[in-house]
Structures are given as C-alpha cells and as structure tokens.
N, C-alpha and C positions, 0 to 999 in steps of 0.2 A: 456364708459368703453373700454379701449383698450385691445385687446387680445395679448398674447405673443405666438409666434410660439412654436410648440412642440420641434423643434430642439434647440431653446434657452433654454427652460425649462430643457431638457435633458443635455445640456452643463453645466448649473448651477448645476444640481444634480451631474454630474460627477466630479465636482470640490470640493464637500463636502467630509469631511474625512470619513463619513459613506460609501461612494461609492469607495473612493480611496483605503482604506485598503484591501478590498477583491480583488481588481484588482492587488495590489502589491503582495498579497499572491499568486495569480494565476501565476504571472510572476515568482515569487520565486520558485514555484513548478516546472514550466517548465524548469527553468535554474539550478535547484539544482545539477544535475549530472555534469554540466560544472563548477559550483562554487566549489564543494567539491572534484570532481574527481570520476571516476567510482567505485573505491573500496569503498570509504566512502559512495557513493550514494547507494550501495547495503546494507550498514549497517545502514543507517539513512534516515529519510525523515521529512520535516517540517509538523507539525500538526496544528499549530495555530500562528497567528500574532495578538496580542491584541492591544488595543487602546493606550497603554503606550509605544509601540514600542518594546515589548519583544517577541522574536520568540521562540516558543517551538518546539523542534526537538525530534522525537522518534528515539531511537537507539536500536540496536539488543541486546546489553548487557551492563552491568555496565562498562566493560572494554572500550567499544567504547565511552561511556559517559565520562569517565575519559580522554581518548585520545583526544576527541573533545573539552573538556573543556580547555585543554592546547592550542588548536588552535582557541579559541574564538576570540581573538583580530584580527587575520588574517582573519577569516571568516567575522567578522563585517566590516572590511575594504574592503574586496572583494565584499561583497553584496552592500555596498555603492558605490563602484567604478563601478561595473558591472550593477546594476539595479537602482542605485540612491535612494535606500530605506535607510533612516537613522534609524537604529535600536539602541535601548538603551542597549539591552542585548540579550543573547541567553541562553536558558535553555535546557539541554539535559536530557532526561528521558527514562528509559527502560519501564516505566509504560504503554506507549502508543503503544508498539511494539507487539500487540496481534493479534486478529482476523482481525482487519481492515488493518493490515499491508500491505501497498503498493498497495493492489488491489484497494482500494477505492481512493487512492491518485495518485499513479504513474502508476498503471496498469502493473507493471513489474513482479509480482509474477508468476512463471512458472505455467502454467495450465496443467491439465491432458488432454490427447488427447480426443477429443470429438468423440464419436461413436454415430451416430444417432439411436434413438430408432426405427424409421421407415425409411427405405431408400425410395428414390423417386419411386422405382419400386414396392414397396409393398403397400398393401392396409391397411387401419386402422383395428385394431383388432375388431373382431366381438363378442368375448366372453371375460369375465374377465380372464378365464384360458389362452387364447391366449395372452392377454395383459401381464399377469404375466410371461409367458414363454419368451416373447420378452424382458421384463425388466430383467429377470434372465440372458438371453443371453447377454444383454447389459453390465451387471455387470461383467460377465465372460470375455468379450472382453476387457473391461477397465482394469481389474485386471491382464491380461496377460502382460501388459506393465509395471507393477509395480514390484519392488523388493520384497523380502520376509524378514520379521522380523526374526532375528536369534533366538529370544526367543519363539515366538508363531507361526511362519511360516505363518502369515497372510500377504496378499498383502499390501505393505507399500510404500507411495511416497518416492522418492529418497531424498527429502529435510529432511524428518524425520530421515531417516537412516544416512544422513550426519551429522545432528545436534546432535542426541542422540545415534545413533548406534542401535536403536530399534524403533518399532512403537510408536506412541503417547500414546496408552493405556498402553503398557509395561513401558514406561517412567514414566507415572503418578503412576503406581503401585509401581515402585522402589523409587519414591520420598518420602521423609519423610513428613508426614502430618502436 
C-alpha cells in the first residue's frame, strides 16, 4: 500500500468546494471596504456565503438595504472581477445588524478606552472590599470619557447618542412594544 504525502492530501482538500467556500468568504471579508467603499463598508458587512453562491450582507438599516439592492448588479460584477468569486445573488438584511455587528467580523466597532483594573505598579487586591473599590474606580474612570444621556443623565457611548439621541435604555423605553 502506497502512502500519500500530507502536502498532497491537503492540496486535494483545498480544492474541494467545502474548503474553498470559507476561503472565498474570508477574502471577501478582507476586501469588503475596497469593494463597496468606505461609507458603505461602515453601514454593511458580509455575514454568510452559502453553497448556492448567495451572499448575505448585514446592513445598518432598511434604507441601506434598499440602496444596496439597487447596486446589486454592480457589486456582483465587482466581486467577480476583484476576487474571482462567482456569486449568484446578494441578499441585504437589517436582521443581522445587532450585537455581533462588525466586532466579530471586521473588528472595526469603536471600543471604549481600556482602563486597567490593576496597574503594573499596584498589587492584587487583598480583600473583597478593596477589589470592589478598584472596580468602582475603574467604572468611574471609564464613564468620564462618555457623554451623558439628555433624558436620564447616565454615561452613554457616543455611538448611542449619535444613533438615537439618548442612551440605549431610554431608546427602548420610548420604542413602542
């Protein structure tokens, strides 16, 4: 019985559709801002490429879904030309634009400034009370960099204030159930 080298086996595996589709999707993720442009890349990101050649793209709003739907043919052609990925269709959905938004995919969601709980010069907390005081101080430091919600005066990330004009909690309270 003749043995096949690992390199040969891996090469054959890499040529199967089960391995090519994820590789194509990763290339598409990396190139998304260049394909759609900076503005559209801030408002959309690919979430799935299925075996039938349908790309699902999460969008920030139904307005963006509508806008990108009109650009579907140009996007299909540009993806084919740029990456060589033959897609059958692109679906745009606001449904996937939630908690996973860009942090898991593109890593471009602005992050809060990190304030270490324990600086390199301090020692670990010896008591639960000391640990609690450090945690409280950490939260106070972090909230100093945040804006204030005009409705409840709670520290609020700038993204929430830009999007809704209030903090997320006040926004949910105002929304009809």
